[in-house]
Structures are given as C-alpha cells and as structure tokens.
ZAPA-448324 format. One line per field, with one value per residue: x, y, z of N, C-alpha, C, CB in turn; residue in three letters; residue number from 1. Coordinates in Angstrom, 1 decimal. Atoms other than C-alpha are relative to their C-alpha. Glycine has a CB too. Layout:
ZAPA-448324
nx = [X;...]
ny = [Y;...]
nz = [Z;...]
cax = [X;...]
cay = [Y;...]
caz = [Z;...]
cx = [X;...]
cy = [Y;...]
cz = [Z;...]
cbx = [X;...]
cby = [Y;...]
cbz = [Z;...]
rest = [ala;...]
nr = [NUM;...]
This chain:
ZAPA-448324
nx = [-1.0;0.1;-0.6;-1.5;-0.6;0.2;-0.7;-1.5;-0.6;-0.6;1.0;0.5;-0.6;-0.9;0.7;0.7;-1.0;-0.4;1.1;0.0;-1.1;0.3;1.0;-0.6;-1.0;0.8;0.8;-0.8;0.8;0.3;-1.3;-0.2;1.0;-0.4;-1.1;0.6;0.8;-0.9;-0.7;0.9;0.2;-1.1;0.1;1.1;-0.3;-1.3;0.2;-1.0;0.8;-0.9;-0.2;1.2;-0.2;-0.7;0.9;0.9;-0.7;-0.2;1.3;0.4;-0.9;0.5;1.3;1.0;1.0;0.7;-0.9;0.0;1.2;-0.4;-1.0;0.6;0.7;-1.0;-0.6;0.9;-0.2;-1.3;-0.5;0.7;-0.4;-1.4;0.2;0.6;-1.1;-1.2;0.3;0.5;1.4;1.1;1.3;0.7;1.1;1.0;0.6;0.8;1.2;0.8;0.5;1.1;1.1;0.6;0.8;1.2;0.9;0.5;0.9;1.2;0.5;1.4;0.8;0.0;-0.7;-1.3;0.0;-0.3;-1.4;-0.9;0.0;-0.7;-1.4;-0.5;0.2;-0.8;-1.3]
ny = [1.1;0.6;-1.0;0.0;1.2;0.0;-1.1;0.1;-0.6;-1.3;-1.0;-0.2;-1.0;0.5;0.5;1.2;1.0;0.4;0.7;1.3;0.8;0.4;1.1;1.2;0.6;0.7;1.0;0.6;0.4;-1.2;-0.4;1.0;-0.3;-1.2;0.4;0.7;-0.9;-0.9;0.8;0.2;-1.3;-0.3;0.8;-0.5;-1.3;0.1;1.1;1.1;1.3;1.1;0.1;0.6;1.3;-0.2;-0.7;1.0;0.8;-0.8;-0.1;1.3;0.3;-0.7;0.4;-1.0;0.8;-0.7;-0.1;1.4;0.1;-0.7;0.7;1.1;-0.6;-0.4;1.2;0.6;-0.6;-0.6;-0.6;-1.2;-1.0;-0.4;-0.8;-1.3;-0.8;-0.2;-0.6;-1.3;-0.1;0.3;0.0;-1.0;-0.6;1.0;0.0;-1.2;0.2;1.0;-0.7;-0.9;0.9;0.5;-1.1;-0.2;1.2;-0.2;-1.1;0.5;1.3;0.1;-1.0;0.2;1.2;-0.1;-0.8;-1.4;0.0;0.0;-1.4;-0.9;0.3;-0.4;-1.4;-0.7;-0.4]
nz = [0.1;1.4;0.9;-0.2;0.6;1.5;0.7;0.2;-1.3;0.2;0.1;-1.4;-0.8;-1.0;-1.1;0.4;0.1;-1.4;-0.5;0.6;-0.5;-1.4;0.0;0.6;-1.0;-1.0;0.6;1.0;1.1;0.8;0.6;1.1;1.0;0.6;0.9;1.2;0.8;0.7;1.1;1.1;0.7;0.9;1.2;0.8;0.6;0.8;0.9;-0.3;-0.2;-0.2;-1.4;-0.7;-0.7;-1.2;-0.9;-0.5;-0.9;-1.2;-0.6;-0.6;-1.1;-1.2;-0.5;0.3;0.8;1.1;1.2;0.6;0.8;1.2;0.7;0.6;1.1;1.0;0.5;1.0;1.4;-0.1;1.3;0.3;-1.0;0.4;1.2;-0.5;-0.7;0.8;1.3;-0.1;0.5;-1.0;0.6;-0.7;0.8;0.1;-1.4;-0.1;0.8;-0.8;-1.2;0.5;0.4;-1.2;-0.7;0.7;-0.3;-1.4;0.1;0.7;-0.6;-0.2;0.7;1.4;0.4;0.7;1.2;-0.5;-0.4;1.2;0.6;-0.8;0.2;1.3;0.1;-1.1;0.5]
cax = [2.4;1.2;2.1;5.6;6.2;4.8;6.7;10.2;12.4;14.0;10.6;9.8;10.5;13.2;10.7;8.7;11.9;12.8;9.3;9.3;12.7;11.5;8.4;10.4;13.0;10.2;8.5;10.7;7.8;6.9;10.6;10.7;7.4;8.8;11.9;9.8;7.4;10.2;12.1;9.0;8.4;11.9;11.4;8.2;9.5;12.9;11.4;13.6;11.3;14.3;14.6;11.1;12.2;14.7;12.1;9.6;12.2;13.0;9.3;8.8;11.7;10.0;7.0;4.5;1.4;-0.2;2.8;2.9;-0.6;0.6;3.6;1.5;-0.8;2.2;3.6;0.5;1.2;4.9;5.7;3.0;4.1;7.8;6.7;4.6;7.6;10.0;8.3;7.4;3.9;0.7;-3.0;-4.0;-6.0;-7.9;-8.6;-9.9;-12.4;-13.5;-14.0;-16.1;-18.3;-18.9;-19.9;-22.4;-23.8;-24.1;-25.9;-28.5;-29.0;-32.6;-33.7;-32.9;-31.6;-28.5;-29.5;-29.5;-26.2;-24.7;-25.9;-24.6;-21.2;-20.9;-22.1;-20.1;-17.0]
cay = [7.6;6.2;9.4;9.4;5.8;6.3;9.6;9.9;10.4;13.5;15.2;14.9;17.7;17.3;16.9;14.3;12.4;12.4;11.3;8.5;7.4;7.3;5.2;2.8;2.3;1.1;-1.2;-3.6;-4.9;-1.4;-0.7;-3.9;-2.9;0.6;-0.9;-3.2;-0.4;2.0;-0.7;-1.5;2.2;2.5;-0.5;1.1;4.6;3.5;0.6;-2.1;-5.1;-7.4;-6.8;-8.3;-11.9;-10.6;-8.3;-11.2;-13.3;-10.5;-10.1;-13.8;-13.8;-11.3;-12.0;-9.7;-11.8;-9.0;-8.6;-12.4;-12.2;-9.5;-11.5;-14.5;-12.4;-11.0;-14.5;-15.7;-13.4;-12.7;-12.2;-9.6;-7.7;-7.7;-6.4;-3.7;-2.7;-2.7;-1.7;1.9;1.1;1.1;0.7;3.9;5.3;2.0;2.0;5.5;4.6;1.5;3.7;6.2;3.4;1.9;5.4;5.8;2.3;3.1;6.4;4.5;1.5;0.4;3.1;1.9;-1.0;-1.7;0.3;3.6;2.7;2.1;5.5;7.3;5.6;6.3;9.9;10.8;12.8]
caz = [15.9;12.6;10.8;12.3;11.2;7.7;7.1;5.8;8.9;7.4;7.1;10.9;13.2;15.8;18.5;16.6;15.9;19.6;20.6;18.1;19.2;22.9;22.0;19.8;22.6;24.9;22.4;20.4;18.3;17.2;16.4;14.2;12.5;11.8;10.2;7.9;6.9;6.0;4.1;2.1;1.4;0.1;-2.2;-3.4;-4.0;-5.5;-7.5;-5.9;-6.4;-6.4;-2.7;-1.9;-1.2;1.4;2.9;3.2;4.9;7.4;8.1;8.8;11.3;13.6;15.8;14.1;13.1;11.1;8.9;8.5;7.1;4.7;3.7;3.0;0.8;-1.1;-1.5;-3.3;-6.2;-5.7;-9.4;-9.8;-6.7;-7.8;-11.2;-9.5;-7.4;-10.3;-13.5;-14.3;-15.8;-13.8;-14.5;-12.8;-15.8;-16.2;-12.4;-12.7;-15.4;-13.4;-10.3;-12.4;-13.8;-10.4;-9.0;-11.8;-11.1;-7.4;-8.2;-10.3;-8.0;-8.1;-10.5;-14.0;-16.0;-18.0;-21.0;-19.0;-17.4;-20.8;-22.1;-19.1;-19.4;-23.1;-22.8;-19.7;-20.4]
cx = [0.0;0.6;1.5;0.6;-0.1;0.7;1.4;0.6;0.5;-1.1;-0.6;0.8;0.9;-0.7;-0.7;1.0;0.4;-1.1;-0.1;1.1;-0.3;-1.1;0.6;1.0;-0.8;-0.9;0.8;-0.8;-0.3;1.3;0.2;-1.0;0.4;1.1;-0.6;-0.8;0.9;0.8;-0.9;-0.3;1.1;0.0;-1.0;0.4;1.2;-0.1;1.1;-0.7;0.9;0.3;-1.2;0.3;0.8;-0.9;-1.0;0.7;0.2;-1.3;-0.4;0.9;-0.5;-1.4;-1.1;-1.1;-0.7;0.8;0.2;-1.1;0.3;1.0;-0.6;-0.9;0.9;0.5;-0.9;0.1;1.3;0.5;-0.6;0.5;1.4;-0.1;-0.5;1.0;1.2;-0.3;-0.6;-1.5;-0.9;-1.3;-0.9;-1.1;-1.2;-0.8;-0.9;-1.3;-0.9;-0.7;-1.2;-1.2;-0.7;-0.8;-1.3;-1.0;-0.6;-1.1;-1.4;-0.6;-1.5;-0.9;-0.1;0.8;1.3;0.1;0.3;1.4;0.9;0.0;0.7;1.5;0.6;-0.1;0.8;1.4;1.0]
cy = [-0.5;1.0;0.0;-1.2;0.0;1.2;-0.3;0.6;1.4;1.1;0.3;1.1;-0.6;-0.6;-1.3;-1.2;-0.5;-0.8;-1.4;-0.9;-0.5;-1.1;-1.3;-0.7;-0.8;-1.2;-0.7;-0.5;1.2;0.5;-0.9;0.4;1.3;-0.3;-0.7;1.0;1.0;-0.7;-0.3;1.3;0.3;-0.9;0.6;1.3;-0.1;-1.1;-1.1;-1.3;-1.2;-0.3;-0.7;-1.3;0.2;0.7;-1.0;-0.9;0.7;0.1;-1.3;-0.3;0.7;-0.5;1.0;-0.7;0.8;0.2;-1.4;-0.2;0.8;-0.7;-1.2;0.4;0.4;-1.3;-0.7;0.5;0.8;0.6;1.3;1.2;0.5;0.8;1.4;0.9;0.4;0.8;1.4;0.2;-0.3;0.0;1.1;0.6;-1.0;0.0;1.2;-0.1;-1.0;0.7;0.9;-0.8;-0.5;1.1;0.2;-1.1;0.2;1.1;-0.5;-1.2;0.0;0.9;-0.3;-1.3;0.3;1.0;1.5;0.1;0.1;1.4;1.0;-0.2;0.5;1.5;0.8;0.4;0.0]
cz = [-1.4;-1.0;0.1;-0.6;-1.5;-0.7;-0.2;1.3;-0.1;0.0;1.4;0.6;1.0;1.2;-0.3;-0.1;1.4;0.7;-0.6;0.5;1.5;0.0;-0.5;1.0;1.1;-0.6;-1.2;-1.2;-0.9;-0.8;-1.3;-1.1;-0.8;-1.0;-1.3;-0.8;-0.8;-1.1;-1.2;-0.7;-0.9;-1.2;-0.9;-0.7;-0.9;-1.0;0.1;0.3;0.3;1.4;0.8;0.6;1.4;1.1;0.6;1.0;1.4;0.8;0.8;1.3;1.3;0.4;-0.1;-0.9;-1.1;-1.2;-0.6;-0.9;-1.3;-0.9;-0.7;-1.2;-1.2;-0.7;-1.0;-1.4;0.0;-1.3;-0.4;0.9;-0.4;-1.3;0.3;0.7;-0.9;-1.3;0.1;-0.4;1.1;-0.8;0.6;-0.9;-0.1;1.3;0.1;-0.7;0.7;1.2;-0.5;-0.3;1.2;0.8;-0.7;0.3;1.4;0.0;-0.5;0.7;0.3;-0.8;-1.5;-0.3;-0.7;-1.1;0.4;0.5;-1.2;-0.6;0.9;-0.1;-1.3;-0.2;1.0;-0.6;1.1]
cbx = [-0.3;-1.4;-0.6;0.3;-0.8;-1.4;-0.2;0.5;1.2;0.8;-1.1;0.1;-1.0;1.1;-1.1;-0.7;1.3;0.3;-1.3;0.1;1.3;-0.6;-1.2;0.7;0.7;-0.9;-1.3;0.8;-1.3;-0.5;1.2;-0.2;-1.3;0.5;1.0;-0.9;-0.9;1.0;0.5;-1.4;-0.2;1.3;-0.4;-1.2;0.3;1.2;0.0;0.9;-0.9;1.2;0.3;-1.1;0.8;1.3;-0.8;-0.6;1.4;0.5;-1.1;0.1;1.4;-0.1;0.2;0.7;-1.0;-0.4;1.4;0.0;-1.2;0.5;1.1;-1.0;-0.8;1.1;0.3;-1.5;-1.2;1.0;-0.2;-1.5;0.0;0.9;-0.9;-1.2;0.5;0.6;-0.9;0.8;-0.2;0.0;-0.7;0.9;0.6;0.5;1.0;0.7;0.3;0.8;1.1;0.5;0.4;1.1;0.9;0.3;0.8;1.1;0.5;0.3;0.7;-0.3;0.7;0.5;-0.9;0.4;-1.4;-1.0;0.3;-0.5;-1.5;-0.4;0.3;-0.8;-1.4;0.2;0.0]
cby = [-1.1;-0.3;1.4;0.0;-1.2;0.1;1.3;0.7;-0.9;0.1;-0.5;-1.3;1.0;1.0;1.1;0.2;0.5;1.3;0.8;0.2;0.8;1.2;0.5;0.3;1.2;0.9;0.6;-1.2;-0.6;1.1;-0.2;-1.4;0.3;1.0;-0.9;-1.1;0.8;0.7;-1.4;-0.6;1.1;-0.3;-1.5;0.2;1.0;-0.2;0.5;0.4;-0.2;0.2;1.3;-0.1;-0.9;0.8;1.1;-0.8;-0.5;1.4;0.4;-1.1;0.4;1.6;-0.4;1.2;-0.4;1.4;0.5;-1.1;0.6;1.4;-0.4;-0.8;1.1;0.9;-1.0;0.1;1.0;-1.0;-1.0;-0.2;-0.6;-1.3;-0.7;-0.2;-0.8;-1.4;-0.9;1.0;-1.0;1.0;-1.4;1.1;0.2;-1.4;-0.1;1.2;-0.5;-1.2;0.8;0.8;-1.1;-0.6;1.2;0.0;-1.3;0.3;1.1;-0.3;-0.2;0.1;1.4;1.2;-0.8;-1.4;0.0;0.4;-1.2;-1.0;0.4;-0.2;-1.5;-0.7;0.3;-0.8;1.4]
cbz = [1.0;-0.4;0.2;1.5;0.6;-0.3;0.9;-1.3;0.4;-1.2;-0.9;0.8;0.7;0.4;0.5;-1.4;-0.7;0.9;-0.2;-1.6;0.0;0.8;-0.9;-1.3;0.7;0.7;-0.5;0.5;0.6;0.9;0.9;0.4;0.7;1.0;0.6;0.5;1.0;1.0;0.6;0.5;1.1;0.8;0.4;0.8;1.1;0.9;-1.5;1.2;-1.1;-0.8;0.6;-1.0;-0.8;-0.2;-0.7;-1.2;-0.5;-0.4;-1.0;-1.0;-0.3;-0.3;1.5;-0.8;1.0;0.6;0.4;1.1;0.7;0.4;0.9;1.0;0.4;0.6;1.1;0.5;-0.3;0.4;-1.1;0.1;1.4;-0.3;-1.0;0.8;1.2;-0.4;-0.8;-0.9;-1.1;1.1;0.3;0.3;-1.4;-0.3;1.1;-0.6;-1.4;0.4;0.7;-1.2;-0.9;1.0;0.0;-1.6;-0.1;1.0;-0.8;-1.4;1.3;1.4;0.1;-0.8;-0.9;-0.5;-0.7;1.1;0.9;-1.0;-0.1;1.5;0.2;-1.0;0.0;1.3;-0.6]
rest = [met;thr;arg;trp;ile;leu;ser;arg;pro;glu;thr;leu;thr;glu;ile;glu;gln;leu;arg;leu;lys;ala;val;leu;ala;asn;cys;pro;glu;leu;glu;ala;leu;thr;gly;his;val;arg;ser;phe;ala;gln;met;leu;thr;glu;arg;gln;gly;glu;arg;leu;pro;gln;trp;leu;asp;ala;val;arg;gln;asp;asp;leu;pro;ser;leu;his;thr;leu;ala;ala;gly;ile;asp;arg;asp;arg;asp;ala;val;ile;ala;gly;leu;thr;leu;pro;trp;asn;ser;gly;val;val;glu;gly;his;val;asn;arg;ile;lys;met;leu;lys;arg;gln;met;phe;gly;arg;ala;gly;phe;ser;leu;leu;arg;lys;arg;val;leu;leu;ala;thr]
nr = [1;2;3;4;5;6;7;8;9;10;11;12;13;14;15;16;17;18;19;20;21;22;23;24;25;26;27;28;29;30;31;32;33;34;35;36;37;38;39;40;41;42;43;44;45;46;47;48;49;50;51;52;53;54;55;56;57;58;59;60;61;62;63;64;65;66;67;68;69;70;71;72;73;74;75;76;77;78;79;80;81;82;83;84;85;86;87;88;89;90;91;92;93;94;95;96;97;98;99;100;101;102;103;104;105;106;107;108;109;110;111;112;113;114;115;116;117;118;119;120;121;122;123;124;125]
C-alpha cells in the first residue's frame, strides 16, 4: 500500500492501480492522505514551493492528526521549507561530509581522543 501511494500513478501496473482504487474507495481518510502525499511530491519534484501555504491549509482541513503534526513542524520554519521546495541549491555535499565524519567518530568511540579523529578526518580521501 505504501509503495502504491508513494509511487507516481502512471508507474503502477493496471492491477496495482485497480487495487489501490478499491482500497481508497473504502477508506476516505486514506484517500485524503494519498491526495496530500501526491500533492506534496509534486511540489517537491516540480519546485513549486509557492503552493505550500495552500497545501498546509488543505491538510489542516482534513481529520488526519499525523499530517497535522507534520504541518505544524513545517510551519515552524515555513520560509526555509518554501526555499527548499523552490530553489535549485541544496546542502547535499556538506551533509555527505558531515555523515562521513560522524561515521569515523562512531568507529572510534571509546578508543581514542580528538587528536586521532582530527588526523583521520584530515587524511581521509
């Protein structure tokens, strides 16, 4: 079910589309959730951050508590989320380096101090 909801509808087989439609017909909450998930995915893939306020309003109108929690979290940093959904830049490279350093630190936990961690980070390629 989750894969069906998170996939682009055109990538599902005909049988999967029919089964998803049958499930959604019997569960209005799941149908609303599917609409919100697909709408957010479209905003994300097409960089339409300006649609975020309307999406948040639509989420709040439905009785989906878990999405209300997500909407509240997004609202706390709305400008950053809109920028992330709109602008072509990202911090992927920096996040990769941070992830690598954290992995090195976890490997060394309890074995050595900061000086060895520093050498491993500086000498790692």
